[in-house]
C-alpha positions in Angstrom: 3.0 13.9 -19.4 0.5 14.1 -16.5 -1.1 10.6 -15.5 -4.0 10.3 -13.3 -4.4 6.7 -11.7 -8.0 6.1 -10.6 -9.4 3.5 -8.2 -12.9 3.2 -6.5 -11.7 0.4 -4.2 -11.9 1.1 -0.3 -10.0 -2.1 0.6 -6.6 -3.0 -0.1 -6.4 -5.2 -3.0 -4.0 -6.5 -5.7 -5.0 -3.9 -8.1 -4.2 -1.0 -5.9 -1.0 -2.6 -4.6 0.2 -3.0 -8.3 -0.8 0.6 -9.0 1.0 2.1 -6.0 4.0 0.1 -6.7 4.3 1.4 -10.2 3.5 4.9 -9.1 6.5 4.8 -6.7 8.9 3.2 -9.2 8.2 5.8 -11.7 8.4 8.8 -9.3 12.1 9.5 -10.3 11.2 9.8 -14.0 10.7 13.7 -14.6 8.9 13.1 -17.9 6.1 11.4 -15.8 4.0 13.5 -13.4 1.6 11.1 -11.7 -1.7 11.6 -9.5 -3.8 9.2 -7.7 -7.5 9.8 -7.3 -9.3 7.3 -4.7 -12.0 7.3 -2.1 -11.1 9.3 1.0 -11.9 6.5 3.3 -9.7 4.0 1.3 -6.5 2.1 2.5 -4.7 3.5 -0.5 -5.6 7.2 0.3 -4.2 6.5 4.0 -1.0 5.1 2.6 -0.6 7.7 0.0 -1.2 10.7 2.5 1.4 9.1 4.8 4.0 8.7 2.0 3.2 12.5 0.8 2.2 11.1 -2.6 0.2 13.3 -5.1 -3.2 12.0 -4.1 -6.6 13.3 -4.6 -9.7 12.0 -2.9 -13.6 11.9 -3.3 -16.5 10.7 -1.2 -17.7 7.3 -2.5 -21.4 7.4 -2.2 -22.0 4.8 -4.9 -19.9 2.5 -7.3 -19.9 4.7 -10.4 -21.7 8.1 -10.3 -19.8 9.7 -7.3 -16.6 9.2 -9.2 -17.6 11.0 -12.5 -17.2 14.7 -11.5 -13.8 14.2 -9.4 -12.4 12.7 -12.6 -13.7 15.6 -14.7 -12.3 18.1 -12.1 -8.9 16.3 -11.8 -8.3 16.1 -15.7 -9.1 19.8 -15.9 -7.1 21.0 -12.9 -4.1 19.0 -13.5 -4.1 19.0 -17.2 -4.1 15.2 -17.5 -3.0 13.4 -20.5 -3.5 9.7 -19.5 -6.4 8.5 -17.5 -5.2 5.1 -16.0 -8.1 3.1 -14.6 -7.6 0.2 -12.0 -11.1 -1.3 -11.5 -14.3 -2.1 -13.3 -16.5 0.4 -11.6 -13.8 3.2 -12.1 -13.8 2.3 -15.8 -17.5 3.0 -16.1 -17.1 6.2 -14.4 -14.1 7.2 -16.5 -15.9 6.6 -19.8 -18.7 8.7 -18.9 -16.3 11.5 -17.8 -14.3 11.1 -21.0 -17.6 11.6 -23.0 -18.1 14.8 -21.0 -14.6 16.1 -21.5 -13.6 18.3 -24.3 -9.8 17.7 -23.5 -8.2 14.9 -25.5 -7.2 12.3 -22.9 -5.9 8.6 -23.5 -7.9 6.1 -21.4 -6.0 3.2 -20.1 -7.7 0.2 -18.1 -5.7 -2.2 -16.3 -7.1 -5.8 -15.6 -5.7 -8.3 -13.0 -8.3 -11.1 -13.0 -9.5 -13.6 -15.6 -13.0 -13.8 -14.5 -15.1 -14.3 -17.9 -16.9 -11.4 -19.2 -20.4 -12.0 -20.0 -21.2 -12.2 -23.9 -24.0 -9.5 -24.0 -24.3 -6.4 -25.9 -23.8 -4.0 -22.7 -20.8 -5.9 -21.3 -19.0 -5.9 -24.7 -19.8 -2.2 -25.3 -18.2 -1.4 -21.8 -14.8 -2.7 -22.9 -15.1 -2.4 -26.7 -15.6 1.3 -27.5 -13.7 4.2 -29.1 -13.0 5.8 -25.6 -10.6 3.0 -24.3 -7.1 3.5 -25.9 -5.5 0.4 -24.3 -6.4 -2.5 -22.0 -3.4 -3.8 -20.1 -3.5 -7.3 -18.6 -1.2 -8.9 -16.0 -1.0 -12.2 -17.9 -1.9 -13.7 -21.2 -4.8 -15.6 -19.6 -6.4 -12.1 -18.6 -5.7 -10.8 -22.0 -7.6 -13.8 -23.4 -10.9 -12.9 -21.9 -10.9 -9.9 -24.2 -10.0 -11.9 -27.1 -13.1 -14.1 -26.3 -15.5 -11.1 -26.7 -13.6 -10.1 -30.0 -11.7 -6.9 -28.9 -9.2 -6.0 -31.3 -5.6 -7.3 -30.5 -4.3 -3.7 -31.2 -6.0 -2.5 -28.0 -4.6 -5.3 -26.0 -1.3 -5.4 -24.1 0.2 -7.6 -21.5 2.6 -6.3 -18.9 3.6 -8.8 -16.1 3.5 -7.9 -12.5 6.9 -7.9 -10.5 8.0 -7.9 -6.9 11.1 -6.7 -5.0 12.9 -10.1 -5.2 15.4 -9.2 -2.7 12.9 -8.3 0.1 11.8 -11.9 0.0 15.2 -13.7 -0.9 17.0 -12.2 1.9 14.7 -13.4 4.6 16.0 -15.7 7.3 13.8 -18.5 8.9 13.0 -17.7 12.4 10.2 -20.4 13.1 7.3 -17.7 13.1 4.6 -20.1 12.4 5.8 -22.8 14.6 6.1 -20.3 17.5 2.7 -18.7 16.8 1.2 -22.2 16.8 3.4 -23.9 19.3 4.6 -26.5 16.9 7.6 -28.8 17.3 10.3 -27.8 14.8 10.0 -31.1 12.8 6.5 -30.2 11.8 6.2 -29.5 8.0 4.2 -26.5 6.9 2.0 -26.4 3.6 0.4 -22.9 3.3 -1.8 -20.6 1.2 -1.8 -16.7 1.1 -4.9 -15.3 -0.3 -8.5 -13.8 0.4 -10.9 -16.2 1.8 -13.1 -16.1 -1.5 -14.9 -18.5 -3.8 -12.4 -17.9 -6.7 -9.6 -19.2 -4.5 -11.5 -22.5 -3.8 -10.2 -23.1 -0.2 -12.5 -25.9 -0.1 -10.1 -27.8 -2.3 -7.3 -26.8 -0.2 -9.1 -28.2 2.8 -10.1 -31.4 1.0 -6.3 -31.6 -0.2 -5.2 -31.2 3.6 -7.4 -34.0 4.7 -6.0 -36.3 2.2 -2.1 -35.3 3.2 -2.9 -35.5 6.8 -4.2 -39.2 6.4 -0.8 -40.1 4.9 1.5 -37.9 7.0 0.4 -36.4 10.2 3.6 -34.6 10.5 2.3 -31.9 8.1 0.2 -28.9 9.2 -1.5 -26.4 7.0 -2.0 -22.6 7.5 -4.1 -20.1 5.5 -3.1 -16.5 5.7 -5.9 -14.0 4.8 -9.4 -12.8 5.5 -12.5 -12.7 3.6 -16.4 -13.7 3.1 -15.8 -17.5 3.1 -14.0 -17.8 6.4 -16.7 -19.0 8.6 -17.7 -21.7 6.0 -14.1 -22.9 5.7 -13.8 -23.0 9.5 -16.8 -25.1 9.7 -15.7 -27.5 6.9 -12.4 -28.0 8.9 -14.4 -28.7 12.0 -16.7 -31.3 10.3 -13.8 -33.1 8.9 -12.1 -33.2 12.4 -8.7 -31.7 11.3 -8.8 -28.4 13.3 -5.6 -29.5 14.9 -3.9 -29.7 11.6 -5.5 -26.7 9.7 -5.0 -23.2 11.0 -6.5 -19.7 9.9 -3.8 -17.1 10.7 -5.7 -14.1 9.3 -4.4 -11.1 7.5 -0.6 -10.6 8.1 1.2 -7.4 6.9 4.6 -9.2 7.0 3.7 -11.9 4.6 7.4 -12.3 3.6 8.2 -13.7 7.0 5.3 -16.2 7.1 5.8 -17.4 3.5 9.6 -18.1 4.4 8.4 -20.8 6.8 6.4 -22.8 4.2 7.7 -26.2 3.0 5.2 -26.0 0.1 2.9 -23.2 -1.2 -0.5 -24.8 -2.2 -2.7 -22.7 -4.7 -6.1 -24.2 -5.3 -7.8 -21.3 -7.1 -10.4 -21.5 -9.9 -9.7 -18.2 -11.6 -6.5 -16.0 -11.4 -4.8 -13.5 -13.2 -1.3 -14.2 -12.0 -1.1 -13.7 -8.4 2.1 -12.0 -6.8 2.3 -14.9 -4.3 3.7 -17.1 -6.9 6.5 -14.7 -7.7 6.9 -14.1 -3.9 7.3 -17.9 -3.3 9.7 -18.2 -6.2 11.9 -15.4 -4.6 11.6 -17.1 -1.1 12.6 -20.3 -2.7 9.4 -22.2 -1.6 8.2 -25.0 -4.1 4.7 -24.7 -5.5 1.8 -27.0 -6.2 -0.8 -25.4 -7.9 -4.1 -25.6 -10.1 -3.8 -24.6 -13.6 -5.8 -21.3 -12.9 -5.6 -18.3 -15.1 -2.0 -17.1 -15.8 -0.2 -19.5 -13.5 0.9 -21.9 -16.2 2.6 -18.9 -17.9 5.4 -19.1 -15.2 5.0 -22.7 -13.8 5.9 -25.5 -16.1 4.4 -28.9 -14.7 7.4 -30.9 -13.4 10.0 -28.3 -14.3 9.7 -25.8 -11.7 6.7 -26.7 -9.9 3.5 -29.0 -10.2 0.3 -28.1 -11.9 -3.1 -30.1 -11.6 -6.5 -29.5 -13.0 -8.9 -27.3 -11.0 -10.5 -29.0 -8.1 -8.4 -32.1 -8.3 -7.4 -32.5 -4.5 -6.4 -36.1 -5.0 -3.6 -35.2 -7.4 -2.7 -31.9 -5.4 -2.2 -34.1 -2.2 0.0 -36.5 -4.2 2.2 -33.7 -5.4 2.5 -32.0 -2.1 3.6 -35.3 -0.5 6.0 -36.1 -3.3 7.7 -32.5 -2.6 7.8 -33.2 1.1 9.5 -36.5 0.8 11.9 -35.7 -2.1 14.3 -32.8 -1.2 16.2 -33.0 -4.4 13.2 -32.4 -6.4 12.1 -29.5 -4.2 15.6 -27.9 -4.5 15.4 -28.3 -8.2 12.1 -26.5 -8.4 13.4 -23.7 -6.0 16.5 -23.1 -8.1 14.7 -22.8 -11.5 11.9 -20.7 -10.1 14.3 -18.3 -8.3 16.3 -17.7 -11.5 13.1 -17.1 -13.3 11.7 -14.4 -11.0 15.1 -12.7 -10.6 15.6 -12.4 -14.3 12.1 -11.7 -15.4 9.7 -10.5 -12.6 11.8 -8.1 -10.5 10.8 -4.5 -10.0 13.4 -3.3 -12.4 11.4 -5.2 -15.1 8.3 -3.6 -14.2 9.6 0.0 -14.1 11.2 -0.4 -17.4 8.0 -1.9 -19.1 5.8 0.7 -17.6 8.3 3.7 -18.4 8.4 2.5 -21.9 4.6 1.9 -22.2 3.8 5.6 -20.9 6.4 7.3 -22.9 5.3 5.7 -26.3 1.7 6.9 -25.7 
């Protein structure tokens, strides 16, 4: 079986990370011959060339139309059986390409985010048509958005993401954040790892920080990541006069080393599929306080292996953070249950098995 993974994304995002992880997991299976098609100036292309992956490139001049012919050419040249699409713009291009192709090829679309799809004719037509064979979601919350626009359940499938649990669980604490910020070792750290975008609602993160700091000035907050909201968020921190307690550390490639230093992971998102950061915190044995965004309640049961609050509820988020910081027995209980969950259900071996079974049954 020849599989062509297609993405139009230039930056390094969760969808590309997921796809490239699956690509590498399945390389050893001779029944599956995989290719990647992506923009020549993308981070993914650079990684794939470095790793000697089977990567094809195209010049991205616009979101959709510059990708149509490269898909058609790749399908013909490499006798592709499965077109696996990893972002919305690439899906539009792939549908047009499939209409133009005489070869029978199965079109698969993967979706990571649970942003609602507008209920209009054209949006429904894009996802509910005879050209798409399967839509694969990373959580039931993501799958639900397609149920909401009445796409047949037979076309929908959920395959949860996974991580290399050992890569996070075997890390030793080295005081990385404390050294970088010149903090004393008794300072407790509450952190978030995400893009600085509206869907992550880091305004609520900062509002929560303000409430926690008023109760406990021994707690500092860090945000790892970059994005369009960065300047706005920094201004908010300055306005609240908590810049000595809230720090923006930017994008970090060695995220496991930083996550390992957190005392609590605080997630304040409005929408989510099911972020890998949740699994990474489980593996690192970091307790989590989060909003009920997207698929997060599918792996965190409130009061059992973490705390969940309503979206935007900074008051309760602050209360739960303080409770965890002050109750080591509760925190340890959350850590143990979450680690068992991620080790048994969301390790890379699970992802490999699930995708191998999925592809081979096509």
